[in-house]
Every structure is written in C-alpha cells, then in structure tokens.
C-alpha positions as CSV (number, residue, x, y, z in Angstrom):
1,M,125.6,-72.2,108.9
2,K,124.8,-74.1,105.7
3,K,121.2,-72.7,105.8
4,L,122.6,-69.2,106.0
5,I,124.9,-69.7,103.1
6,A,122.0,-71.2,101.0
7,I,119.8,-68.2,101.8
8,L,122.6,-65.8,100.9
9,A,123.2,-67.7,97.6
10,M,119.5,-67.5,96.8
11,V,119.3,-63.8,97.4
12,L,122.3,-63.1,95.3
13,F,121.1,-65.3,92.5
14,A,117.6,-63.7,92.6
15,G,119.2,-60.3,92.2
16,T,121.1,-61.3,89.1
17,A,118.5,-63.5,87.5
18,Y,116.0,-60.6,87.2
19,A,118.3,-57.8,86.3
20,A,116.9,-55.1,84.0
21,P,118.3,-54.6,80.5
22,F,120.8,-51.8,80.4
23,L,122.1,-49.7,77.6
24,V,125.9,-50.0,77.6
25,C,128.7,-48.9,75.3
26,D,132.4,-49.1,74.8
27,P,134.6,-46.7,76.8
28,V,134.5,-43.1,75.4
29,D,137.7,-41.1,76.0
30,S,137.1,-38.1,78.3
31,A,133.4,-38.8,78.7
32,E,132.0,-37.4,81.9
33,Y,128.3,-37.8,81.1
34,F,125.9,-39.1,78.4
35,I,122.8,-37.7,76.7
36,V,120.4,-40.6,75.8
37,E,117.6,-40.3,73.2
38,V,114.9,-42.9,72.7
39,D,112.6,-42.5,69.7
40,G,113.6,-38.9,69.2
41,V,113.0,-37.9,72.9
42,V,115.9,-37.1,75.2
43,V,115.3,-39.4,78.3
44,A,118.6,-38.7,80.1
45,D,120.2,-35.3,79.7
46,N,123.1,-35.7,82.1
47,Q,123.6,-39.5,82.8
48,P,126.9,-39.7,84.6
49,A,129.6,-41.9,83.0
50,E,130.7,-45.0,84.8
51,T,134.3,-44.9,86.2
52,D,135.5,-46.7,83.0
53,R,133.9,-43.9,80.8
54,T,131.0,-46.1,79.7
55,I,127.2,-45.8,80.1
56,H,124.9,-48.0,82.1
57,Y,121.3,-46.9,81.6
58,D,118.2,-48.8,82.6
59,M,116.1,-49.6,79.6
60,A,113.4,-51.6,81.4
61,P,110.7,-48.9,81.2
62,F,110.7,-49.0,77.4
63,T,108.3,-51.7,76.3
64,G,105.7,-52.2,73.6
65,G,107.4,-52.4,70.3
66,D,110.3,-51.1,68.2
67,H,112.6,-48.4,69.6
68,T,115.6,-46.5,68.4
69,V,118.3,-45.3,70.7
70,R,121.2,-42.9,70.2
71,A,123.5,-41.1,72.6
72,K,126.1,-38.3,72.9
73,A,129.1,-38.2,75.3
74,G,129.9,-35.0,77.0
75,N,132.5,-33.3,79.3
76,M,133.3,-29.8,80.4
77,W,134.4,-28.9,76.8
78,G,131.1,-29.9,75.1
79,V,129.4,-32.9,73.6
80,S,130.1,-35.4,70.8
81,D,128.1,-36.0,67.7
82,W,125.2,-38.4,68.0
83,S,126.1,-42.1,67.9
84,L,124.8,-44.3,65.2
85,P,121.3,-45.4,66.0
86,F,120.7,-48.7,67.9
87,D,117.4,-50.4,67.2
88,F,115.7,-52.9,69.5
89,N,112.3,-54.5,70.0
90,A,110.7,-54.6,73.4
91,D,107.6,-56.7,72.8
92,L,106.0,-58.7,75.5
93,P,105.6,-62.5,74.8
94,G,102.4,-63.9,73.5
95,S,100.0,-65.7,75.7
96,P,100.6,-69.5,76.2
97,S,98.2,-71.8,74.5
98,G,97.9,-75.5,73.6
99,F,97.7,-76.8,77.2
100,G,97.4,-80.5,77.8
101,F,98.9,-83.3,79.9
102,S,102.2,-85.1,79.6
103,A,103.5,-88.3,81.2
104,E,106.9,-86.7,81.6
C-alpha cells in the first residue's frame, strides 16, 4: 500500500513539475471566449473562457526570443477592445560550461 501511495505521489508531482506556461488573466465580466494574438498573428480565434471567465492558454509552443501578446474577450454581443500588450521572453538557456570536480 505504501508503495502504491508513493507511486501515485510521484505521478502527481511529475504532472505539476513540468507544466507548460499558460497565458492567464483576471476574470472578464460576460466573457464567453477570447481571441489571442501573438506577435501580430491571431493564434486562437475562439478560445473558450474558463468557468470563472478567465483565459488559460498554453504558451509552450512560443520559444526563441521576445514576444508580444494581447487578447480580446467576446460573447454573443461582440468583442472587447484589445488588451494592453504583454511582453515576454522565451529564450532557451545557454549551454553549460566550466565543468570540473568538487569534493562536495
């Protein structure tokens, strides 16, 4: 039984330890969906709003430098204005160097 609990704990931890970065926002009154634009290109034209009227959009595919994101919220009556831009950097880390030995 202890072994089963340990395995379940490892599986749950692994799932949260490597979660992708997600675009999120504060709740938007009456939002039913979102339009997401990255670097001037619409990447999600009808992203359904979460039950709390927020967005939860996977940003893992966007790597290799600086990016600008903005979004609109929509419902059956139309869409909002664009949000203020959100800038982020998705650079990969540099290669390790300076290898050696340590007594610790």
